[in-house]
C-alpha positions as CSV (number, residue, x, y, z in Angstrom):
1,X,-132.1,105.6,41.1
2,X,-134.9,107.5,39.1
3,X,-133.1,110.8,39.5
4,X,-130.0,109.4,37.8
5,X,-131.9,107.9,35.0
6,X,-133.8,111.1,34.4
7,X,-130.6,113.2,34.4
8,X,-128.9,111.0,31.8
9,X,-131.9,109.5,30.1
10,X,-130.8,110.5,26.6
11,X,-127.5,108.5,27.0
12,X,-128.8,105.3,28.8
13,X,-130.3,102.2,27.0
14,X,-131.2,100.2,30.1
15,X,-130.3,99.4,33.7
16,X,-129.7,95.7,35.1
17,X,-129.2,94.5,38.6
18,X,-128.1,91.1,39.4
19,X,-125.4,89.0,41.4
20,X,-122.0,89.2,39.9
21,X,-119.5,86.9,41.6
22,X,-120.6,84.8,44.6
23,X,-118.5,82.5,46.9
24,X,-120.2,79.8,48.8
25,X,-118.5,77.6,51.7
26,X,-119.5,74.4,52.8
27,X,-118.6,73.2,56.4
28,X,-118.9,69.8,57.9
29,X,-119.5,69.1,61.6
30,X,-116.0,68.2,62.1
31,X,-114.8,72.0,61.7
32,X,-114.1,72.5,65.3
33,X,-111.2,70.7,67.2
34,X,-113.9,69.1,69.7
35,X,-115.8,67.9,66.7
36,X,-112.8,66.4,65.2
37,X,-111.8,64.6,68.4
38,X,-115.2,63.2,68.8
39,X,-115.2,62.0,65.0
40,X,-111.8,60.3,65.5
41,X,-112.9,58.5,68.7
42,X,-115.9,57.0,66.9
43,X,-113.5,55.9,64.2
44,X,-111.2,54.4,66.7
45,X,-108.2,56.5,65.6
46,X,-105.8,57.5,68.3
47,X,-104.6,61.2,68.1
48,X,-101.0,60.0,67.7
49,X,-102.1,58.5,64.5
50,X,-103.8,61.5,63.3
51,X,-101.1,62.3,60.5
52,X,-101.3,58.8,58.7
53,X,-105.1,58.8,58.9
54,X,-105.3,62.3,57.4
55,X,-102.8,61.5,54.6
56,X,-104.7,58.4,53.7
57,X,-107.8,60.3,53.3
58,X,-106.0,63.1,51.3
59,X,-104.6,60.3,49.0
60,X,-108.4,59.1,48.4
61,X,-109.4,62.7,47.2
62,X,-106.4,63.0,44.9
63,X,-107.1,59.5,43.5
64,X,-110.7,60.4,43.0
65,X,-109.9,63.6,41.1
66,X,-107.5,61.6,38.9
67,X,-110.2,59.0,38.2
68,X,-112.9,61.6,37.1
69,X,-110.3,63.4,34.8
70,X,-109.5,60.0,33.1
71,X,-113.1,59.2,32.8
72,X,-114.0,62.6,31.3
73,X,-110.8,62.6,29.2
74,X,-109.9,65.9,30.7
75,X,-106.4,67.2,32.0
76,X,-105.3,67.1,35.6
77,X,-103.1,70.3,36.1
78,X,-100.6,71.0,38.9
79,X,-99.8,74.7,39.2
80,X,-96.9,76.5,41.0
81,X,-96.9,80.1,41.7
82,X,-99.6,82.6,41.1
83,X,-101.9,82.0,38.0
84,X,-105.3,82.9,37.2
85,X,-107.0,79.6,37.3
86,X,-110.3,80.8,35.8
87,X,-108.6,82.2,32.7
88,X,-106.6,79.0,32.3
89,X,-109.9,76.9,32.6
90,X,-111.9,79.3,30.1
91,X,-108.9,79.1,27.6
92,X,-109.0,75.3,27.9
93,X,-112.8,75.1,27.4
94,X,-112.5,77.5,24.3
95,X,-109.5,75.5,22.7
96,X,-111.3,72.1,23.1
97,X,-114.9,73.3,22.5
98,X,-116.4,72.2,25.7
99,X,-119.9,73.4,26.1
100,X,-120.9,71.2,29.1
101,X,-119.3,69.1,31.8
102,X,-115.8,68.9,33.3
103,X,-113.3,71.2,31.9
104,X,-110.2,70.4,33.9
105,X,-109.1,69.7,37.5
106,X,-106.4,72.1,38.9
107,X,-104.3,71.4,41.9
108,X,-102.4,73.9,43.9
109,X,-100.8,74.1,47.3
110,X,-102.5,76.8,49.3
111,X,-103.2,77.9,52.8
112,X,-106.1,76.2,54.8
113,X,-107.6,75.7,58.2
114,X,-106.9,72.4,59.7
115,X,-105.8,71.1,62.8
116,X,-102.5,70.4,64.7
117,X,-101.7,68.2,67.5
118,X,-100.5,70.1,70.8
119,X,-99.2,68.3,73.8
120,X,-100.1,69.3,77.3
121,X,-101.2,68.1,80.8
122,X,-102.7,64.7,80.9
123,X,-103.1,64.1,77.2
124,X,-102.7,65.6,73.7
125,X,-105.3,67.9,72.2
126,X,-106.3,69.1,68.8
127,X,-105.9,72.7,68.1
128,X,-107.1,74.8,65.1
129,X,-104.3,75.7,63.0
130,X,-103.4,77.3,59.7
131,X,-101.2,75.1,57.4
132,X,-100.7,74.5,53.9
133,X,-102.3,71.6,51.8
134,X,-103.2,70.5,48.5
135,X,-106.6,72.2,47.1
136,X,-108.3,70.7,44.2
137,X,-110.3,72.9,41.8
138,X,-112.8,71.3,39.7
139,X,-113.8,73.5,36.8
140,X,-117.1,72.6,35.3
141,X,-119.4,74.4,32.6
142,X,-122.8,73.7,34.2
143,X,-126.1,73.5,32.0
144,X,-127.6,76.2,34.4
145,X,-124.8,78.3,35.9
146,X,-122.2,78.1,33.1
147,X,-118.4,78.2,34.0
148,X,-118.1,77.6,37.8
149,X,-115.5,75.9,40.1
150,X,-115.8,73.7,43.3
151,X,-112.6,73.7,45.4
152,X,-112.0,71.2,48.1
153,X,-109.1,71.0,50.5
154,X,-107.6,67.6,50.7
155,X,-107.0,67.8,54.6
156,X,-109.6,67.8,57.2
157,X,-112.2,69.3,57.7
158,X,-112.5,69.2,53.8
159,X,-113.9,72.7,53.5
160,X,-115.5,73.1,50.1
161,X,-115.8,76.5,48.1
162,X,-118.3,76.9,45.3
163,X,-117.9,79.9,42.9
164,X,-120.7,81.0,40.7
165,X,-121.1,84.0,38.4
166,X,-124.6,85.5,38.3
167,X,-123.9,87.3,34.8
168,X,-123.0,83.9,33.3
169,X,-126.3,82.3,34.9
170,X,-128.3,85.2,33.4
171,X,-126.6,84.8,30.0
172,X,-127.7,81.2,29.7
173,X,-131.2,82.3,30.6
174,X,-131.4,85.0,28.0
175,X,-130.0,82.5,25.3
176,X,-132.6,79.9,26.4
177,X,-135.4,82.2,25.9
178,X,-134.3,83.9,22.8
179,X,-133.6,87.3,24.1
180,X,-131.1,89.2,22.1
181,X,-128.2,90.7,24.0
182,X,-124.6,91.7,23.7
183,X,-121.9,90.7,26.2
184,X,-118.5,91.7,26.8
185,X,-116.5,89.5,29.3
186,X,-118.5,89.9,32.5
187,X,-121.2,92.5,31.7
188,X,-124.0,93.0,29.2
189,X,-123.7,96.3,26.9
190,X,-127.1,95.7,25.4
191,X,-130.3,93.7,26.1
192,X,-133.3,93.8,23.9
193,X,-135.8,93.3,26.6
194,X,-134.3,94.7,29.9
195,X,-137.5,94.4,31.9
196,X,-137.7,90.6,31.1
197,X,-134.0,90.0,31.9
198,X,-134.4,91.8,35.2
199,X,-137.3,89.4,36.2
200,X,-134.9,86.4,35.2
201,X,-132.1,87.8,37.3
202,X,-134.4,88.2,40.3
203,X,-135.2,84.6,40.3
204,X,-131.7,83.3,41.1
205,X,-132.5,83.6,44.7
206,X,-135.2,81.0,44.4
207,X,-132.8,78.2,43.7
208,X,-132.7,75.3,46.1
209,X,-129.0,76.0,46.9
210,X,-128.7,73.1,49.5
211,X,-129.8,70.5,46.9
212,X,-127.7,71.9,44.2
213,X,-124.5,72.1,46.4
214,X,-125.1,68.8,48.1
215,X,-124.9,67.1,44.7
216,X,-121.7,69.0,43.8
217,X,-120.2,68.0,47.2
218,X,-120.9,64.3,46.7
219,X,-119.4,64.5,43.3
220,X,-116.0,65.9,44.5
221,X,-115.9,64.3,48.0
222,X,-116.2,60.5,47.8
223,X,-115.7,60.2,51.6
224,X,-119.3,61.4,52.1
225,X,-120.4,57.8,50.9
226,X,-118.6,55.8,53.8
227,X,-116.3,57.5,56.1
228,X,-118.2,60.8,56.6
229,X,-121.7,59.1,56.4
230,X,-124.2,60.5,57.5
231,X,-122.6,64.0,57.6
232,X,-123.9,66.8,55.4
233,X,-122.3,70.2,54.6
234,X,-123.8,73.3,56.0
235,X,-123.8,75.9,53.5
236,X,-122.9,79.8,53.9
237,X,-122.4,82.6,51.6
238,X,-118.8,83.8,52.2
239,X,-118.8,86.7,49.6
240,X,-121.4,88.2,47.6
241,X,-120.9,91.0,44.7
242,X,-124.2,92.4,43.7
243,X,-124.0,94.8,40.6
244,X,-126.3,97.5,39.1
245,X,-125.2,98.0,35.5
246,X,-126.2,101.2,33.8
247,X,-125.7,100.3,30.1
248,X,-125.0,103.6,27.9
249,X,-125.4,104.0,24.3
250,X,-121.7,104.0,23.3
251,X,-118.4,104.8,24.9
252,X,-118.4,108.4,24.0
253,X,-121.7,108.8,26.0
254,X,-120.2,107.4,29.3
255,X,-116.7,108.8,28.8
256,X,-117.9,112.6,28.8
257,X,-119.6,112.2,32.2
258,X,-117.4,109.5,33.9
259,X,-114.6,111.8,35.0
260,X,-117.2,114.1,36.6
261,X,-118.7,111.0,38.4
262,X,-115.3,110.0,39.7
263,X,-114.5,113.4,40.9
264,X,-117.8,113.7,42.7
265,X,-117.6,110.1,44.3
266,X,-114.1,110.8,45.6
267,X,-114.3,114.3,46.8
268,X,-117.9,114.9,47.7
269,X,-119.2,111.9,49.3
270,X,-118.6,111.7,53.1
271,X,-118.3,108.9,55.6
272,X,-121.8,109.6,56.7
273,X,-123.1,109.2,53.0
274,X,-121.4,106.0,52.7
275,X,-123.0,104.8,55.8
276,X,-126.5,105.9,54.6
277,X,-126.0,104.1,51.3
278,X,-125.5,100.8,53.2
279,X,-128.4,101.5,55.5
280,X,-126.6,102.6,58.5
281,X,-126.5,105.6,60.7
282,X,-123.4,107.3,62.0
283,X,-123.6,107.3,65.8
284,X,-121.0,107.5,68.6
285,X,-121.1,103.7,69.3
286,X,-120.0,103.0,65.5
287,X,-116.7,101.0,65.8
288,X,-115.1,100.8,62.5
289,X,-113.5,102.8,59.6
290,X,-115.1,104.3,56.5
291,X,-112.6,104.8,53.8
292,X,-112.7,106.2,50.2
293,X,-110.3,104.9,47.8
294,X,-109.8,106.0,44.1
295,X,-107.5,104.0,41.9
296,X,-106.6,104.7,38.3
297,X,-105.7,101.6,36.2
298,X,-105.6,101.2,32.6
299,X,-108.0,101.4,30.6
300,X,-110.2,103.0,33.5
301,X,-110.6,103.9,37.1
302,X,-112.6,102.8,40.1
303,X,-113.6,104.4,43.3
304,X,-114.2,102.2,46.3
305,X,-116.0,103.2,49.7
306,X,-115.4,100.7,52.4
307,X,-117.3,100.2,55.6
308,X,-115.5,97.7,57.7
309,X,-115.6,94.4,55.8
310,X,-118.3,95.7,53.3
311,X,-117.9,98.1,50.4
312,X,-119.3,99.8,47.5
313,X,-117.4,100.2,44.1
314,X,-118.0,102.3,41.1
315,X,-116.2,101.7,37.7
316,X,-116.7,101.4,34.0
317,X,-116.9,98.2,32.1
318,X,-115.4,98.3,28.7
319,X,-116.0,102.0,28.6
320,X,-119.7,101.8,28.0
321,X,-121.3,100.1,31.2
322,X,-121.2,102.1,34.6
323,X,-121.3,99.6,37.3
324,X,-122.2,100.2,40.8
325,X,-121.4,97.1,42.8
326,X,-122.0,96.3,46.6
327,X,-119.7,93.6,48.0
328,X,-120.9,91.9,51.3
329,X,-118.3,90.0,53.3
330,X,-119.7,90.5,56.9
331,X,-123.5,90.4,56.6
332,X,-123.8,91.0,60.4
333,X,-123.7,94.6,59.8
334,X,-127.3,94.3,58.3
335,X,-130.6,92.9,59.5
336,X,-133.0,90.4,58.3
337,X,-136.5,89.7,59.4
338,X,-137.1,86.1,60.8
339,X,-138.3,84.2,63.6
340,X,-136.3,84.4,66.9
341,X,-136.6,84.4,70.6
342,X,-137.1,87.6,72.7
343,X,-137.6,87.4,76.6
344,X,-138.5,83.7,76.3
345,X,-141.1,84.4,73.5
346,X,-140.8,83.5,69.9
347,X,-141.4,86.5,67.8
348,X,-140.8,87.7,64.3
349,X,-138.5,90.6,64.4
350,X,-135.4,92.2,62.8
351,X,-132.0,90.3,63.6
352,X,-128.5,90.5,62.6
353,X,-128.2,88.8,59.2
354,X,-126.0,85.6,59.3
355,X,-124.1,83.9,56.5
356,X,-126.6,81.1,56.1
357,X,-127.5,80.5,52.4
358,X,-131.1,81.0,52.9
359,X,-130.4,84.8,53.5
360,X,-129.3,85.2,49.9
361,X,-132.5,87.0,49.1
362,X,-131.8,89.7,51.8
363,X,-128.2,90.0,50.3
364,X,-129.9,91.1,47.1
365,X,-132.2,93.6,48.8
366,X,-129.6,95.2,50.9
367,X,-127.3,95.5,48.0
368,X,-129.9,96.8,45.4
369,X,-130.8,99.6,47.9
370,X,-127.4,100.5,48.5
371,X,-126.6,100.7,44.6
372,X,-129.8,102.8,44.0
373,X,-129.1,105.2,46.9
374,X,-125.5,105.6,45.4
375,X,-126.9,106.3,41.9
376,X,-129.3,108.8,43.4
377,X,-126.3,110.7,44.9
378,X,-124.6,110.7,41.5
379,X,-127.7,112.4,39.8
380,X,-126.4,115.9,41.1
381,X,-123.4,115.6,38.7
382,X,-124.2,117.7,35.8
383,X,-123.6,116.1,32.3
384,X,-121.0,118.5,30.5
385,X,-121.8,117.2,27.0
386,X,-124.8,119.4,26.5
387,X,-122.7,122.6,27.9
388,X,-120.0,121.7,25.3
389,X,-122.5,121.4,22.4
390,X,-124.0,124.6,23.3
391,X,-120.8,126.4,23.7
392,X,-119.5,125.0,20.4
393,X,-122.7,126.1,18.5
394,X,-122.6,129.5,19.8
395,X,-118.8,129.9,18.8
396,X,-119.4,128.6,15.2
397,X,-120.9,130.6,12.3
398,X,-124.7,130.3,11.8
399,X,-127.2,131.3,9.3
400,X,-130.1,133.9,9.6
401,X,-132.6,134.4,6.6
402,X,-130.1,132.6,4.4
403,X,-127.2,134.8,5.1
404,X,-124.0,133.6,7.0
405,X,-123.5,135.4,10.4
406,X,-120.3,134.7,12.6
407,X,-120.2,133.2,15.9
408,X,-119.5,134.7,19.3
409,X,-116.4,134.7,21.5
410,X,-117.7,134.2,25.1
411,X,-114.6,135.8,26.7
412,X,-114.0,138.6,24.2
413,X,-114.5,142.2,25.5
414,X,-117.0,143.3,22.7
415,X,-119.1,140.3,22.8
416,X,-119.4,140.3,26.5
417,X,-120.3,143.9,26.5
418,X,-123.0,143.0,24.1
419,X,-124.5,140.3,26.4
420,X,-124.3,142.7,29.3
421,X,-126.3,145.3,27.4
422,X,-129.0,142.8,26.5
423,X,-129.4,141.4,29.9
424,X,-130.1,144.8,31.6
425,X,-132.9,144.7,34.1
426,X,-135.2,147.3,32.2
427,X,-135.2,144.7,29.2
428,X,-136.5,141.8,31.3
429,X,-140.3,142.6,31.4
430,X,-141.2,144.3,28.1
431,X,-138.0,143.3,26.0
432,X,-135.9,145.6,24.2
433,X,-135.8,147.4,20.8
434,X,-133.0,148.4,18.5
435,X,-132.9,152.0,20.1
436,X,-132.6,150.6,23.6
437,X,-129.5,148.8,22.7
438,X,-128.2,151.9,20.7
439,X,-128.3,154.0,23.8
440,X,-126.6,151.3,26.0
441,X,-123.8,150.5,23.4
442,X,-123.2,154.0,22.1
443,X,-124.1,156.5,25.0
444,X,-122.6,159.4,23.1
445,X,-124.6,159.4,19.7
446,X,-123.2,161.6,16.9
447,X,-125.5,164.6,15.9
448,X,-125.4,163.7,12.1
449,X,-128.3,161.4,11.2
450,X,-126.3,159.6,8.6
451,X,-124.0,158.3,11.5
452,X,-126.9,157.5,13.6
453,X,-128.4,155.3,10.8
454,X,-125.1,153.6,10.4
455,X,-125.0,152.8,14.1
456,X,-128.6,151.7,14.0
457,X,-127.7,149.3,11.3
458,X,-124.8,147.8,13.1
459,X,-127.1,147.3,16.1
460,X,-129.6,145.6,13.8
461,X,-126.9,143.2,12.7
462,X,-125.9,142.4,16.2
463,X,-129.5,141.5,16.8
464,X,-129.5,139.2,13.9
465,X,-126.5,137.4,15.2
466,X,-128.2,136.9,18.6
467,X,-131.1,135.6,16.8
468,X,-129.3,133.3,14.6
469,X,-127.8,131.7,17.6
470,X,-131.1,131.6,19.4
471,X,-130.0,133.8,22.3
472,X,-132.8,136.2,21.7
473,X,-136.3,136.0,19.9
474,X,-138.7,138.4,18.4
475,X,-141.9,139.2,20.1
476,X,-144.6,138.4,17.7
477,X,-146.5,141.6,16.0
478,X,-144.0,143.9,17.7
479,X,-140.6,145.4,17.1
480,X,-139.2,144.1,20.3
481,X,-137.0,141.1,21.3
482,X,-136.8,139.0,24.4
483,X,-134.0,136.9,25.8
484,X,-134.4,133.0,25.5
485,X,-133.5,130.5,28.3
486,X,-130.5,129.6,26.3
487,X,-129.6,133.2,26.1
488,X,-129.9,133.6,29.7
489,X,-127.8,130.8,30.6
490,X,-125.1,131.3,28.1
491,X,-124.8,135.1,28.4
492,X,-124.6,135.3,32.1
493,X,-122.2,132.7,32.2
494,X,-119.9,134.5,29.7
495,X,-120.3,137.7,31.6
496,X,-119.5,136.0,35.0
497,X,-116.5,134.3,33.4
498,X,-115.1,137.7,31.8
499,X,-115.6,139.8,35.1
500,X,-115.1,137.2,37.9
501,X,-113.6,134.0,36.8
502,X,-110.8,134.7,34.6
503,X,-109.4,137.6,36.5
504,X,-109.0,135.4,39.7
505,X,-107.5,132.6,37.7
506,X,-105.0,134.8,35.9
507,X,-104.2,137.0,38.9
508,X,-100.9,135.2,39.5
509,X,-99.9,135.5,36.0
510,X,-100.7,139.1,35.7
């Protein structure tokens, strides 16, 4: 990432890496059909009575949700069709001024994983099945995590989903410690102390997740106190988004370079590059696809590089924040160092990374490395803003010794002829004088001395124009001039454009 920051250091105010949206799932020991059958047997419930038993427990969960809403005096909302539930909950919180506690409970019928009774030989069996049931979304404004939701399905096996936002959590940390910052939606556009904010963001993985999630599960699932006792949920990370935000000074600073970054990411990055970003190598046994996808949607655009179920995205937030985001859905593609068994012996080695919530720190490490590698790959993109400024400055009038001199036209025949004369090879070592340019620009000098002096005065004015635009500089205590670095860059580009670039482009029109 250092290369990228060095390339655009005059446009960037800071870089922040932290989790964005993270989704956790909680599973009970009755998730499998065999586990569910054993549970029903302990409860003395016959398989033929499965539906009345399950319906009764679903009613308990719904009644519990209504009771919580009544106690907190918050609405219980049933939604039909597609609606962004988070936006609705956020609007309710803003309307009612909710700063902490329950915002609302939203119920909606959604697909879920449950069980179905299948008849076969000897006796019926339970099989895993996809069906629809009522899901309850509890929206809270937590003291630590901010706006979050806990979703529980009202049919067995009562899977729980918990959604958190790392930027929401970090915003509360910054406010708690009095660090000034500016925030738009889900991104920070400016932070007074970026280094301290980064240290706060790194601490989110130190949270005792099982303790926090266990308390939330007991809050939304009353069956844990009696029917499901002593079961506990097993928590996994279902999806983790880790973002690296490069904060630019303003919208103009990012918009001048963002189209170049999009083009480079879409056309120049290969499948092997994407695998390298994610810490993988391309080998013949790789079974999967690596895809690049660029989508333009108002008010911006984003590019996504997908590797199986994981991907890296690049997009702009509010036109002033460049976000590189790694999304991990299938962590088994990566490795974590832990204790395990090899050839009957317990060793510490690298193993495929599981979804267990204790591996969240490794999610952050893998994603941060991927984001930094991606930014390093973008460092080769040249910022066109400086080139535009240099070109505009040369084309506009300037002043030399208090007098106004006109600018240059980089594609005009007379100006490119002057540039070519100045950059001749014999002028490189010792520089050039007025007489040197006079011989190159006017090879057939007239015999009359008056005309020679007039042509010499013309060359003097041309040298003054070059000096006014900082294309050449006078060598001290001599009458010679040398070409500046800016002069080499601009004049050689103008000559190349006049002699090579434009003729090829205009060939069809000619």
